[in-house]
The first five atom37 places (N, CA, C, CB, O) and aatype in JSON, in Angstrom:
{
  "aatype": [12, 0, 11, 0, 10, 11, 2, 10, 9, 13, 11, 9, 10, 10, 19, 3, 10, 17, 9, 7, 10, 17, 16, 16, 6, 11, 18, 5, 17, 11, 14, 8, 16, 16, 19, 6, 18, 14, 16, 6, 11, 10, 14, 9, 14, 6, 1, 13, 1, 7, 1, 10, 9, 19, 3, 12, 15, 10, 4, 9, 15, 4, 11, 9, 4, 6, 10, 0, 4, 14, 16, 5, 19, 9, 16, 19, 19, 11, 2, 14, 3, 11, 2, 9, 11, 6, 14, 10, 6, 13, 9, 9, 3, 18, 7, 1, 4, 15, 13, 4, 7, 10, 4, 19, 3, 14, 4, 14, 16, 2, 0, 9, 8, 8, 1, 6, 6, 18, 6, 10, 0, 0, 18, 16, 18, 3, 3, 10, 18, 8, 8, 11, 3, 1, 19, 7, 2, 11, 17, 0, 6, 9, 11, 5, 18, 1],
  "atom_mask": [
    [1, 1, 1, 1, 1],
    [1, 1, 1, 1, 1],
    [1, 1, 1, 1, 1],
    [1, 1, 1, 1, 1],
    [1, 1, 1, 1, 1],
    [1, 1, 1, 1, 1],
    [1, 1, 1, 1, 1],
    [1, 1, 1, 1, 1],
    [1, 1, 1, 1, 1],
    [1, 1, 1, 1, 1],
    [1, 1, 1, 1, 1],
    [1, 1, 1, 1, 1],
    [1, 1, 1, 1, 1],
    [1, 1, 1, 1, 1],
    [1, 1, 1, 1, 1],
    [1, 1, 1, 1, 1],
    [1, 1, 1, 1, 1],
    [1, 1, 1, 1, 1],
    [1, 1, 1, 1, 1],
    [1, 1, 1, 0, 1],
    [1, 1, 1, 1, 1],
    [1, 1, 1, 1, 1],
    [1, 1, 1, 1, 1],
    [1, 1, 1, 1, 1],
    [1, 1, 1, 1, 1],
    [1, 1, 1, 1, 1],
    [1, 1, 1, 1, 1],
    [1, 1, 1, 1, 1],
    [1, 1, 1, 1, 1],
    [1, 1, 1, 1, 1],
    [1, 1, 1, 1, 1],
    [1, 1, 1, 1, 1],
    [1, 1, 1, 1, 1],
    [1, 1, 1, 1, 1],
    [1, 1, 1, 1, 1],
    [1, 1, 1, 1, 1],
    [1, 1, 1, 1, 1],
    [1, 1, 1, 1, 1],
    [1, 1, 1, 1, 1],
    [1, 1, 1, 1, 1],
    [1, 1, 1, 1, 1],
    [1, 1, 1, 1, 1],
    [1, 1, 1, 1, 1],
    [1, 1, 1, 1, 1],
    [1, 1, 1, 1, 1],
    [1, 1, 1, 1, 1],
    [1, 1, 1, 1, 1],
    [1, 1, 1, 1, 1],
    [1, 1, 1, 1, 1],
    [1, 1, 1, 0, 1],
    [1, 1, 1, 1, 1],
    [1, 1, 1, 1, 1],
    [1, 1, 1, 1, 1],
    [1, 1, 1, 1, 1],
    [1, 1, 1, 1, 1],
    [1, 1, 1, 1, 1],
    [1, 1, 1, 1, 1],
    [1, 1, 1, 1, 1],
    [1, 1, 1, 1, 1],
    [1, 1, 1, 1, 1],
    [1, 1, 1, 1, 1],
    [1, 1, 1, 1, 1],
    [1, 1, 1, 1, 1],
    [1, 1, 1, 1, 1],
    [1, 1, 1, 1, 1],
    [1, 1, 1, 1, 1],
    [1, 1, 1, 1, 1],
    [1, 1, 1, 1, 1],
    [1, 1, 1, 1, 1],
    [1, 1, 1, 1, 1],
    [1, 1, 1, 1, 1],
    [1, 1, 1, 1, 1],
    [1, 1, 1, 1, 1],
    [1, 1, 1, 1, 1],
    [1, 1, 1, 1, 1],
    [1, 1, 1, 1, 1],
    [1, 1, 1, 1, 1],
    [1, 1, 1, 1, 1],
    [1, 1, 1, 1, 1],
    [1, 1, 1, 1, 1],
    [1, 1, 1, 1, 1],
    [1, 1, 1, 1, 1],
    [1, 1, 1, 1, 1],
    [1, 1, 1, 1, 1],
    [1, 1, 1, 1, 1],
    [1, 1, 1, 1, 1],
    [1, 1, 1, 1, 1],
    [1, 1, 1, 1, 1],
    [1, 1, 1, 1, 1],
    [1, 1, 1, 1, 1],
    [1, 1, 1, 1, 1],
    [1, 1, 1, 1, 1],
    [1, 1, 1, 1, 1],
    [1, 1, 1, 1, 1],
    [1, 1, 1, 0, 1],
    [1, 1, 1, 1, 1],
    [1, 1, 1, 1, 1],
    [1, 1, 1, 1, 1],
    [1, 1, 1, 1, 1],
    [1, 1, 1, 1, 1],
    [1, 1, 1, 0, 1],
    [1, 1, 1, 1, 1],
    [1, 1, 1, 1, 1],
    [1, 1, 1, 1, 1],
    [1, 1, 1, 1, 1],
    [1, 1, 1, 1, 1],
    [1, 1, 1, 1, 1],
    [1, 1, 1, 1, 1],
    [1, 1, 1, 1, 1],
    [1, 1, 1, 1, 1],
    [1, 1, 1, 1, 1],
    [1, 1, 1, 1, 1],
    [1, 1, 1, 1, 1],
    [1, 1, 1, 1, 1],
    [1, 1, 1, 1, 1],
    [1, 1, 1, 1, 1],
    [1, 1, 1, 1, 1],
    [1, 1, 1, 1, 1],
    [1, 1, 1, 1, 1],
    [1, 1, 1, 1, 1],
    [1, 1, 1, 1, 1],
    [1, 1, 1, 1, 1],
    [1, 1, 1, 1, 1],
    [1, 1, 1, 1, 1],
    [1, 1, 1, 1, 1],
    [1, 1, 1, 1, 1],
    [1, 1, 1, 1, 1],
    [1, 1, 1, 1, 1],
    [1, 1, 1, 1, 1],
    [1, 1, 1, 1, 1],
    [1, 1, 1, 1, 1],
    [1, 1, 1, 1, 1],
    [1, 1, 1, 1, 1],
    [1, 1, 1, 1, 1],
    [1, 1, 1, 1, 1],
    [1, 1, 1, 0, 1],
    [1, 1, 1, 1, 1],
    [1, 1, 1, 1, 1],
    [1, 1, 1, 1, 1],
    [1, 1, 1, 1, 1],
    [1, 1, 1, 1, 1],
    [1, 1, 1, 1, 1],
    [1, 1, 1, 1, 1],
    [1, 1, 1, 1, 1],
    [1, 1, 1, 1, 1],
    [1, 1, 1, 1, 1]
  ],
  "atom_positions": [
    [[0.82, -1.19, 0.0], [0.0, 0.0, 0.0], [0.86, 1.26, 0.0], [-0.93, 0.0, 1.2], [0.54, 2.24, -0.67]],
    [[1.97, 1.22, 0.76], [2.85, 2.38, 0.85], [3.52, 2.68, -0.48], [3.9, 2.17, 1.93], [3.72, 3.84, -0.84]],
    [[3.87, 1.62, -1.22], [4.52, 1.8, -2.52], [3.55, 2.42, -3.52], [5.06, 0.45, -3.05], [3.94, 3.28, -4.31]],
    [[2.31, 2.01, -3.5], [1.3, 2.56, -4.4], [1.05, 4.03, -4.08], [-0.01, 1.76, -4.3], [0.87, 4.84, -4.99]],
    [[1.03, 4.37, -2.8], [0.84, 5.76, -2.39], [2.02, 6.63, -2.83], [0.65, 5.84, -0.86], [1.85, 7.75, -3.29]],
    [[3.21, 6.08, -2.68], [4.42, 6.8, -3.09], [4.41, 7.06, -4.61], [5.7, 6.0, -2.7], [4.74, 8.15, -5.05]],
    [[4.02, 6.06, -5.4], [3.94, 6.22, -6.86], [2.88, 7.26, -7.23], [3.61, 4.86, -7.54], [3.09, 8.02, -8.17]],
    [[1.77, 7.31, -6.54], [0.72, 8.28, -6.8], [1.22, 9.7, -6.53], [-0.51, 7.98, -5.94], [0.97, 10.61, -7.32]],
    [[1.92, 9.88, -5.42], [2.46, 11.21, -5.09], [3.49, 11.64, -6.13], [3.1, 11.19, -3.67], [3.52, 12.81, -6.53]],
    [[4.34, 10.7, -6.57], [5.34, 11.0, -7.6], [4.67, 11.44, -8.9], [6.25, 9.77, -7.86], [5.14, 12.36, -9.57]],
    [[3.57, 10.78, -9.27], [2.86, 11.14, -10.5], [2.17, 12.49, -10.37], [1.84, 10.07, -10.86], [2.15, 13.27, -11.33]],
    [[1.61, 12.79, -9.22], [0.9, 14.06, -9.02], [1.9, 15.22, -9.03], [0.11, 14.06, -7.69], [1.63, 16.25, -9.64]],
    [[3.03, 15.06, -8.38], [4.02, 16.13, -8.3], [4.97, 16.18, -9.5], [4.83, 15.98, -7.04], [5.86, 17.03, -9.56]],
    [[4.78, 15.27, -10.45], [5.61, 15.22, -11.66], [7.11, 15.16, -11.34], [5.32, 16.45, -12.55], [7.9, 15.9, -11.92]],
    [[7.48, 14.29, -10.43], [8.87, 14.18, -9.97], [9.8, 13.8, -11.11], [8.97, 13.15, -8.84], [10.89, 14.35, -11.23]],
    [[9.38, 12.86, -11.96], [10.23, 12.45, -13.08], [10.5, 13.62, -14.03], [9.58, 11.29, -13.84], [11.61, 13.75, -14.55]],
    [[9.5, 14.44, -14.26], [9.69, 15.62, -15.1], [10.69, 16.58, -14.49], [8.36, 16.33, -15.32], [11.57, 17.08, -15.19]],
    [[10.58, 16.85, -13.19], [11.5, 17.77, -12.53], [12.93, 17.22, -12.51], [11.03, 18.04, -11.11], [13.88, 18.0, -12.62]],
    [[13.09, 15.93, -12.37], [14.43, 15.33, -12.42], [15.04, 15.52, -13.81], [14.37, 13.82, -12.06], [16.21, 15.85, -13.93]],
    [[14.23, 15.32, -14.85], [14.71, 15.53, -16.21], [15.06, 16.98, -16.48], [0.0, 0.0, 0.0], [16.09, 17.26, -17.1]],
    [[14.23, 17.9, -16.03], [14.52, 19.32, -16.22], [15.78, 19.74, -15.46], [13.33, 20.17, -15.76], [16.55, 20.55, -15.95]],
    [[15.99, 19.19, -14.27], [17.19, 19.51, -13.5], [18.45, 19.01, -14.23], [17.1, 18.89, -12.09], [19.46, 19.7, -14.25]],
    [[18.38, 17.82, -14.8], [19.51, 17.29, -15.56], [19.82, 18.18, -16.77], [19.23, 15.85, -16.03], [20.98, 18.48, -17.04]],
    [[18.79, 18.6, -17.48], [18.98, 19.49, -18.62], [19.59, 20.82, -18.19], [17.65, 19.73, -19.34], [20.52, 21.31, -18.83]],
    [[19.08, 21.4, -17.13], [19.59, 22.68, -16.64], [21.04, 22.56, -16.18], [18.72, 23.19, -15.49], [21.84, 23.49, -16.35]],
    [[21.38, 21.45, -15.6], [22.74, 21.23, -15.1], [23.75, 21.26, -16.26], [22.82, 19.89, -14.34], [24.84, 21.81, -16.11]],
    [[23.39, 20.67, -17.39], [24.31, 20.61, -18.53], [24.16, 21.79, -19.49], [24.08, 19.33, -19.3], [24.99, 21.95, -20.38]],
    [[23.16, 22.6, -19.32], [22.91, 23.72, -20.23], [24.05, 24.73, -20.22], [21.62, 24.4, -19.86], [24.38, 25.28, -21.28]],
    [[24.64, 24.99, -19.1], [25.62, 26.07, -18.98], [27.06, 25.59, -19.07], [25.42, 26.79, -17.69], [27.98, 26.39, -18.96]],
    [[27.27, 24.29, -19.27], [28.62, 23.77, -19.47], [29.05, 24.04, -20.9], [28.69, 22.24, -19.15], [28.19, 24.16, -21.78]],
    [[30.37, 24.14, -21.18], [30.81, 24.36, -22.56], [30.45, 23.17, -23.46], [32.33, 24.61, -22.61], [30.52, 22.02, -23.03]],
    [[30.06, 23.47, -24.69], [29.65, 22.43, -25.62], [30.87, 21.79, -26.27], [28.71, 23.01, -26.69], [31.85, 22.48, -26.56]],
    [[30.82, 20.5, -26.51], [31.9, 19.8, -27.19], [31.52, 19.41, -28.61], [32.3, 18.56, -26.4], [32.34, 18.87, -29.35]],
    [[30.3, 19.68, -29.0], [29.83, 19.35, -30.33], [30.32, 20.37, -31.34], [28.3, 19.26, -30.35], [30.33, 21.57, -31.06]],
    [[30.73, 19.9, -32.52], [31.12, 20.77, -33.61], [29.89, 20.99, -34.49], [32.31, 20.18, -34.44], [29.27, 20.03, -34.95]],
    [[29.54, 22.24, -34.71], [28.39, 22.57, -35.56], [28.84, 22.42, -37.01], [27.85, 24.02, -35.27], [29.31, 23.38, -37.61]],
    [[28.68, 21.22, -37.57], [29.36, 20.82, -38.81], [29.27, 21.75, -40.02], [28.84, 19.55, -39.21], [30.33, 22.18, -40.49]],
    [[28.15, 22.09, -40.54], [28.22, 22.85, -41.8], [28.95, 24.18, -41.67], [26.84, 23.09, -42.32], [29.62, 24.61, -42.6]],
    [[28.81, 24.83, -40.51], [29.44, 26.14, -40.36], [30.82, 26.04, -39.72], [28.56, 27.04, -39.52], [31.66, 26.91, -39.94]],
    [[31.06, 25.02, -38.96], [32.33, 24.86, -38.26], [32.88, 23.47, -38.58], [32.16, 25.05, -36.72], [32.15, 22.48, -38.52]],
    [[34.17, 23.4, -38.92], [34.78, 22.12, -39.27], [36.01, 21.87, -38.42], [35.14, 22.08, -40.77], [36.72, 22.81, -38.05]],
    [[36.26, 20.61, -38.13], [37.45, 20.23, -37.4], [38.67, 20.34, -38.3], [37.32, 18.8, -36.84], [38.54, 20.21, -39.52]],
    [[39.86, 20.58, -37.74], [41.06, 20.59, -38.58], [41.32, 19.19, -39.14], [42.28, 21.09, -37.78], [41.11, 18.19, -38.46]],
    [[41.79, 19.14, -40.38], [42.03, 17.87, -41.05], [43.44, 17.39, -40.71], [41.84, 18.0, -42.6], [44.39, 18.17, -40.79]],
    [[43.6, 16.12, -40.33], [44.93, 15.6, -40.02], [45.87, 15.66, -41.22], [44.83, 14.17, -39.52], [45.42, 15.7, -42.37]],
    [[47.15, 15.67, -40.95], [48.16, 15.83, -42.0], [48.11, 14.72, -43.04], [49.54, 15.89, -41.37], [48.26, 14.99, -44.23]],
    [[47.91, 13.49, -42.63], [47.94, 12.35, -43.55], [46.54, 11.88, -43.94], [48.7, 11.21, -42.93], [46.34, 10.7, -44.21]],
    [[45.58, 12.78, -43.98], [44.2, 12.46, -44.32], [44.11, 12.03, -45.79], [43.27, 13.67, -44.04], [44.77, 12.62, -46.65]],
    [[43.3, 11.02, -46.07], [43.12, 10.55, -47.44], [41.7, 10.85, -47.89], [43.42, 9.03, -47.56], [40.75, 10.16, -47.52]],
    [[41.57, 11.9, -48.7], [40.28, 12.3, -49.22], [40.16, 11.97, -50.7], [0.0, 0.0, 0.0], [40.65, 10.94, -51.16]],
    [[39.5, 12.85, -51.43], [39.25, 12.64, -52.86], [40.56, 12.52, -53.64], [38.4, 13.79, -53.43], [41.51, 13.25, -53.37]],
    [[40.59, 11.61, -54.59], [41.78, 11.41, -55.43], [41.81, 12.44, -56.55], [41.81, 9.98, -56.01], [40.78, 12.74, -57.15]],
    [[42.98, 12.97, -56.82], [43.17, 13.85, -57.97], [44.39, 13.37, -58.74], [43.33, 15.34, -57.54], [45.32, 12.81, -58.16]],
    [[44.36, 13.58, -60.03], [45.41, 13.09, -60.91], [45.95, 14.24, -61.74], [44.88, 11.95, -61.81], [45.19, 14.98, -62.36]],
    [[47.27, 14.37, -61.75], [47.91, 15.35, -62.62], [48.11, 14.67, -63.97], [49.29, 15.86, -62.02], [49.03, 13.87, -64.14]],
    [[47.25, 14.98, -64.92], [47.28, 14.31, -66.22], [48.55, 14.6, -67.01], [46.07, 14.72, -67.04], [48.92, 13.81, -67.88]],
    [[49.23, 15.7, -66.71], [50.48, 15.97, -67.41], [51.6, 15.05, -66.95], [50.88, 17.43, -67.21], [52.58, 14.86, -67.67]],
    [[51.47, 14.48, -65.76], [52.47, 13.54, -65.24], [52.09, 12.08, -65.5], [52.66, 13.76, -63.76], [52.97, 11.21, -65.51]],
    [[50.83, 11.81, -65.7], [50.37, 10.43, -65.87], [50.89, 9.85, -67.18], [48.83, 10.36, -65.83], [50.77, 10.49, -68.23]],
    [[51.47, 8.64, -67.12], [52.04, 8.0, -68.31], [51.26, 6.76, -68.72], [53.5, 7.64, -68.06], [51.75, 5.96, -69.52]],
    [[50.07, 6.59, -68.2], [49.18, 5.47, -68.53], [49.82, 4.11, -68.26], [48.77, 5.54, -69.99], [49.64, 3.17, -69.04]],
    [[50.55, 4.0, -67.18], [51.21, 2.73, -66.87], [50.26, 1.71, -66.25], [52.38, 2.96, -65.93], [50.58, 0.53, -66.22]],
    [[49.12, 2.14, -65.78], [48.07, 1.3, -65.2], [48.48, 0.63, -63.88], [47.68, 0.24, -66.18], [47.81, -0.31, -63.45]],
    [[49.54, 1.1, -63.24], [49.94, 0.51, -61.97], [48.92, 0.85, -60.89], [51.34, 1.01, -61.56], [48.63, 0.02, -60.03]],
    [[48.37, 2.06, -60.91], [47.35, 2.43, -59.93], [46.1, 1.56, -60.09], [46.98, 3.92, -60.07], [45.47, 1.18, -59.11]],
    [[45.75, 1.25, -61.33], [44.6, 0.4, -61.6], [44.83, -1.02, -61.07], [44.31, 0.36, -63.11], [43.92, -1.63, -60.52]],
    [[46.03, -1.54, -61.23], [46.36, -2.88, -60.75], [46.46, -2.94, -59.23], [47.66, -3.35, -61.37], [46.14, -3.96, -58.63]],
    [[46.91, -1.84, -58.61], [47.09, -1.82, -57.16], [45.79, -1.65, -56.4], [48.04, -0.71, -56.78], [45.72, -1.99, -55.22]],
    [[44.78, -1.13, -57.04], [43.51, -0.86, -56.36], [42.79, -2.16, -56.01], [42.61, 0.03, -57.24], [42.47, -2.94, -56.91]],
    [[42.52, -2.41, -54.72], [41.88, -3.67, -54.34], [40.4, -3.76, -54.71], [42.03, -3.87, -52.87], [39.85, -4.86, -54.78]],
    [[39.74, -2.64, -54.95], [38.31, -2.66, -55.26], [38.0, -2.28, -56.7], [37.58, -1.72, -54.33], [36.84, -2.01, -57.03]],
    [[39.01, -2.25, -57.56], [38.86, -1.92, -58.99], [38.1, -0.61, -59.2], [38.14, -3.06, -59.72], [37.16, -0.54, -59.98]],
    [[38.54, 0.41, -58.49], [37.9, 1.72, -58.57], [38.41, 2.49, -59.78], [38.16, 2.52, -57.29], [37.65, 3.22, -60.42]],
    [[39.69, 2.34, -60.11], [40.32, 3.13, -61.16], [40.32, 2.35, -62.48], [41.77, 3.51, -60.77], [40.6, 1.16, -62.51]],
    [[39.99, 3.06, -63.55], [40.07, 2.5, -64.9], [40.89, 3.46, -65.75], [38.65, 2.28, -65.51], [40.55, 4.63, -65.88]],
    [[41.97, 2.95, -66.33], [42.84, 3.75, -67.19], [42.78, 3.16, -68.59], [44.31, 3.78, -66.66], [43.03, 1.97, -68.78]],
    [[42.45, 4.01, -69.57], [42.42, 3.59, -70.97], [43.59, 4.26, -71.67], [41.05, 3.95, -71.67], [43.66, 5.49, -71.77]],
    [[44.51, 3.44, -72.15], [45.69, 3.98, -72.83], [45.32, 4.58, -74.18], [46.75, 2.89, -73.02], [44.36, 4.16, -74.82]],
    [[46.09, 5.56, -74.58], [45.91, 6.18, -75.88], [46.49, 5.25, -76.94], [46.58, 7.59, -75.94], [47.61, 4.75, -76.75]],
    [[45.79, 4.98, -78.03], [46.32, 4.07, -79.06], [47.58, 4.61, -79.74], [45.25, 3.8, -80.11], [48.38, 3.84, -80.27]],
    [[47.74, 5.92, -79.73], [48.94, 6.52, -80.3], [50.08, 6.34, -79.3], [48.71, 8.05, -80.63], [50.03, 6.88, -78.19]],
    [[51.11, 5.6, -79.67], [52.21, 5.28, -78.77], [53.03, 6.49, -78.36], [53.12, 4.27, -79.42], [53.7, 6.46, -77.33]],
    [[52.99, 7.56, -79.15], [53.77, 8.77, -78.84], [53.14, 9.6, -77.73], [53.93, 9.62, -80.09], [53.82, 10.41, -77.1]],
    [[51.85, 9.42, -77.5], [51.14, 10.2, -76.48], [51.05, 9.36, -75.21], [49.72, 10.62, -76.98], [50.42, 8.3, -75.2]],
    [[51.67, 9.84, -74.13], [51.68, 9.1, -72.87], [50.42, 9.34, -72.05], [52.9, 9.49, -72.05], [50.02, 8.47, -71.27]],
    [[49.79, 10.49, -72.21], [48.61, 10.82, -71.43], [47.47, 9.85, -71.74], [48.16, 12.27, -71.71], [47.25, 9.52, -72.9]],
    [[46.75, 9.38, -70.71], [45.69, 8.4, -70.96], [44.54, 8.99, -71.76], [45.17, 7.84, -69.65], [44.23, 10.17, -71.67]],
    [[43.91, 8.13, -72.53], [42.74, 8.53, -73.29], [41.57, 8.77, -72.34], [42.38, 7.46, -74.36], [40.78, 9.7, -72.51]],
    [[41.47, 7.91, -71.33], [40.4, 8.03, -70.33], [40.95, 7.6, -68.97], [39.15, 7.17, -70.72], [41.69, 6.63, -68.86]],
    [[40.57, 8.34, -67.94], [40.95, 8.02, -66.56], [39.7, 8.17, -65.72], [42.13, 8.95, -66.02], [39.18, 9.27, -65.57]],
    [[39.2, 7.05, -65.19], [37.92, 7.05, -64.48], [38.13, 6.58, -63.04], [36.89, 6.13, -65.2], [38.83, 5.6, -62.8]],
    [[37.53, 7.3, -62.09], [37.53, 6.91, -60.69], [36.08, 6.79, -60.23], [38.32, 7.95, -59.8], [35.29, 7.71, -60.39]],
    [[35.76, 5.63, -59.67], [34.41, 5.35, -59.19], [34.39, 5.5, -57.67], [33.94, 3.92, -59.61], [34.76, 4.57, -56.95]],
    [[33.98, 6.66, -57.17], [33.99, 6.93, -55.73], [32.92, 6.15, -54.98], [33.81, 8.4, -55.47], [32.96, 6.09, -53.75]],
    [[31.98, 5.57, -55.66], [30.98, 4.75, -55.02], [31.57, 3.46, -54.46], [0.0, 0.0, 0.0], [30.98, 2.84, -53.57]],
    [[32.72, 3.06, -54.97], [33.38, 1.83, -54.52], [34.69, 2.11, -53.8], [33.63, 0.92, -55.69], [35.26, 1.19, -53.2]],
    [[35.19, 3.32, -53.84], [36.51, 3.65, -53.28], [36.49, 3.57, -51.75], [36.96, 5.06, -53.73], [35.57, 4.06, -51.1]],
    [[37.52, 2.95, -51.18], [37.65, 2.87, -49.73], [38.72, 3.83, -49.21], [38.0, 1.44, -49.3], [39.01, 3.84, -48.01]],
    [[39.3, 4.64, -50.09], [40.29, 5.66, -49.74], [41.46, 5.05, -48.97], [39.64, 6.77, -48.91], [41.93, 5.6, -47.98]],
    [[41.92, 3.9, -49.45], [43.0, 3.18, -48.77], [44.37, 3.74, -49.11], [42.94, 1.71, -49.13], [45.29, 3.58, -48.31]],
    [[44.54, 4.37, -50.25], [45.82, 4.95, -50.62], [46.74, 3.99, -51.35], [0.0, 0.0, 0.0], [47.88, 4.36, -51.65]],
    [[46.3, 2.79, -51.65], [47.16, 1.82, -52.33], [47.42, 2.19, -53.78], [46.54, 0.45, -52.27], [48.37, 1.68, -54.38]],
    [[46.62, 3.06, -54.35], [46.85, 3.5, -55.72], [47.88, 4.62, -55.78], [45.55, 3.96, -56.35], [48.52, 4.83, -56.82]],
    [[48.05, 5.35, -54.7], [48.95, 6.5, -54.66], [50.41, 6.06, -54.55], [48.59, 7.42, -53.49], [51.28, 6.61, -55.22]],
    [[50.67, 5.08, -53.71], [52.04, 4.67, -53.41], [52.82, 4.14, -54.61], [52.01, 3.62, -52.37], [53.98, 4.54, -54.78]],
    [[52.26, 3.28, -55.46], [53.1, 2.71, -56.53], [53.28, 3.6, -57.76], [52.51, 1.43, -56.97], [54.04, 3.23, -58.66]],
    [[52.62, 4.73, -57.83], [52.7, 5.59, -59.03], [54.14, 6.06, -59.24], [51.75, 6.82, -58.89], [54.7, 6.73, -58.38]],
    [[54.75, 5.71, -60.39], [56.16, 6.07, -60.61], [56.4, 7.56, -60.83], [56.69, 5.3, -61.79], [57.51, 8.05, -60.63]],
    [[55.37, 8.29, -61.25], [55.54, 9.72, -61.52], [54.88, 10.62, -60.48], [54.99, 10.04, -62.89], [54.87, 11.84, -60.64]],
    [[54.32, 10.03, -59.43], [53.58, 10.78, -58.39], [52.47, 11.63, -58.99], [54.55, 11.69, -57.6], [52.27, 12.79, -58.6]],
    [[51.75, 11.06, -59.93], [50.68, 11.79, -60.6], [49.36, 11.75, -59.85], [50.47, 11.23, -61.99], [48.5, 12.61, -60.05]],
    [[49.19, 10.78, -58.98], [47.92, 10.63, -58.27], [48.13, 10.91, -56.78], [47.33, 9.2, -58.48], [49.09, 10.44, -56.17]],
    [[47.22, 11.71, -56.22], [47.32, 12.12, -54.82], [45.94, 12.16, -54.17], [48.0, 13.49, -54.71], [44.92, 12.27, -54.85]],
    [[45.95, 12.05, -52.86], [44.72, 12.27, -52.09], [44.64, 13.76, -51.76], [44.68, 11.39, -50.79], [45.65, 14.4, -51.48]],
    [[43.45, 14.27, -51.8], [43.2, 15.66, -51.48], [42.49, 15.75, -50.13], [42.38, 16.35, -52.58], [41.99, 14.73, -49.65]],
    [[42.45, 16.89, -49.54], [41.81, 17.07, -48.24], [40.3, 17.27, -48.34], [42.43, 18.25, -47.52], [39.68, 17.75, -47.39]],
    [[39.73, 16.91, -49.44], [38.29, 17.06, -49.65], [37.58, 15.77, -49.26], [37.99, 17.43, -51.13], [37.94, 14.69, -49.72]],
    [[36.57, 15.88, -48.41], [35.87, 14.7, -47.94], [34.36, 14.78, -48.15], [36.16, 14.47, -46.5], [33.66, 13.81, -47.85]],
    [[33.85, 15.85, -48.65], [32.42, 16.0, -48.89], [32.1, 15.53, -50.3], [31.96, 17.47, -48.67], [32.05, 16.33, -51.24]],
    [[31.88, 14.22, -50.45], [31.68, 13.63, -51.76], [30.27, 13.1, -51.96], [32.68, 12.53, -51.98], [30.03, 12.32, -52.88]],
    [[29.34, 13.5, -51.13], [27.97, 13.0, -51.24], [27.36, 13.42, -52.57], [27.12, 13.51, -50.07], [27.63, 14.5, -53.09]],
    [[26.52, 12.54, -53.11], [25.88, 12.8, -54.39], [24.47, 12.23, -54.36], [26.7, 12.2, -55.56], [24.16, 11.34, -53.57]],
    [[23.62, 12.75, -55.22], [22.25, 12.28, -55.3], [22.09, 11.04, -56.18], [21.36, 13.38, -55.81], [21.2, 10.23, -55.96]],
    [[22.96, 10.91, -57.17], [22.89, 9.75, -58.05], [24.25, 9.08, -58.1], [22.43, 10.16, -59.47], [25.28, 9.68, -57.79]],
    [[24.24, 7.81, -58.49], [25.48, 7.06, -58.59], [26.38, 7.63, -59.68], [25.19, 5.58, -58.86], [27.6, 7.57, -59.57]],
    [[25.78, 8.17, -60.73], [26.56, 8.74, -61.83], [27.41, 9.92, -61.38], [25.64, 9.17, -62.97], [28.46, 10.19, -61.97]],
    [[26.98, 10.64, -60.35], [27.75, 11.76, -59.84], [29.0, 11.3, -59.09], [26.89, 12.61, -58.93], [29.91, 12.1, -58.88]],
    [[29.05, 10.05, -58.69], [30.24, 9.5, -58.03], [31.23, 8.9, -59.01], [29.82, 8.45, -57.01], [32.3, 8.43, -58.62]],
    [[30.89, 8.9, -60.25], [31.7, 8.32, -61.32], [32.43, 9.45, -62.02], [30.81, 7.49, -62.33], [31.86, 10.11, -62.89]],
    [[33.69, 9.7, -61.67], [34.43, 10.85, -62.17], [35.33, 10.46, -63.34], [35.26, 11.48, -61.05], [36.15, 9.55, -63.23]],
    [[35.16, 11.16, -64.45], [35.97, 10.94, -65.64], [37.2, 11.84, -65.62], [35.15, 11.19, -66.91], [37.43, 12.58, -64.66]],
    [[37.97, 11.77, -66.67], [39.25, 12.47, -66.79], [39.14, 13.97, -66.52], [39.82, 12.26, -68.17], [40.02, 14.54, -65.88]],
    [[38.09, 14.6, -66.97], [37.96, 16.05, -66.8], [37.69, 16.44, -65.35], [36.83, 16.58, -67.68], [37.97, 17.58, -64.97]],
    [[37.17, 15.53, -64.52], [36.89, 15.86, -63.12], [37.99, 15.43, -62.16], [35.59, 15.22, -62.7], [38.01, 15.89, -61.02]],
    [[38.9, 14.57, -62.59], [39.99, 14.16, -61.7], [41.31, 14.8, -62.09], [40.14, 12.64, -61.71], [42.29, 14.69, -61.35]],
    [[41.35, 15.47, -63.22], [42.6, 16.02, -63.73], [42.85, 17.45, -63.32], [0.0, 0.0, 0.0], [42.23, 17.97, -62.39]],
    [[43.79, 18.08, -64.02], [44.24, 19.42, -63.71], [43.16, 20.47, -63.81], [45.36, 19.79, -64.61], [43.19, 21.46, -63.08]],
    [[42.2, 20.28, -64.7], [41.14, 21.27, -64.87], [40.24, 21.36, -63.65], [40.31, 20.95, -66.1], [39.62, 22.39, -63.39]],
    [[40.16, 20.27, -62.91], [39.24, 20.22, -61.77], [39.85, 20.84, -60.52], [38.85, 18.78, -61.47], [39.14, 21.53, -59.78]],
    [[41.15, 20.63, -60.26], [41.75, 21.12, -59.02], [43.25, 21.29, -59.18], [41.45, 20.18, -57.85], [43.89, 20.56, -59.93]],
    [[43.8, 22.25, -58.48], [45.23, 22.44, -58.47], [45.8, 21.5, -57.41], [45.61, 23.93, -58.19], [45.38, 21.55, -56.25]],
    [[46.75, 20.66, -57.8], [47.27, 19.69, -56.85], [48.63, 20.09, -56.3], [47.36, 18.33, -57.5], [49.15, 19.42, -55.4]],
    [[49.22, 21.13, -56.8], [50.57, 21.49, -56.36], [50.62, 21.77, -54.87], [51.05, 22.71, -57.13], [51.63, 21.49, -54.23]],
    [[49.56, 22.32, -54.3], [49.56, 22.68, -52.89], [49.41, 21.47, -51.97], [48.46, 23.67, -52.61], [49.6, 21.59, -50.76]],
    [[49.07, 20.31, -52.51], [48.85, 19.12, -51.69], [50.01, 18.14, -51.74], [47.59, 18.43, -52.12], [49.9, 17.03, -51.2]],
    [[51.09, 18.51, -52.36], [52.24, 17.61, -52.43], [53.13, 17.78, -51.25], [53.02, 17.83, -53.69], [54.15, 17.1, -51.15]]
  ]
}
């Protein structure tokens, strides 16, 4: 009987509500540790691996990056003209990329690099499929990331 009476008094006085409000008030005035993402961003670590970019003037179509990629993200199409070293097509499929960096290390000319860009969300899968014009020099300056 005493327990039922105690529960009735707790419900009438809204004790659970007051406990919740007290907890909220207690933490309201403490400094926040949350980063307000769109307007505020955390500093990016030095060895961060973001979006891949390729310096097409350095690329010699050796296909080593394509062979090193464990998820077959990169596709390099060699130019049929043997005198032209630049690839005919260079495709990166970010829908499958794990940003492991295994394509960057074996490149003999250091033509491929990770950039500090990590906002790669897209509405369609086709937007994650980047061709030569979006991964090359026209898309981004890579000199500052070396």
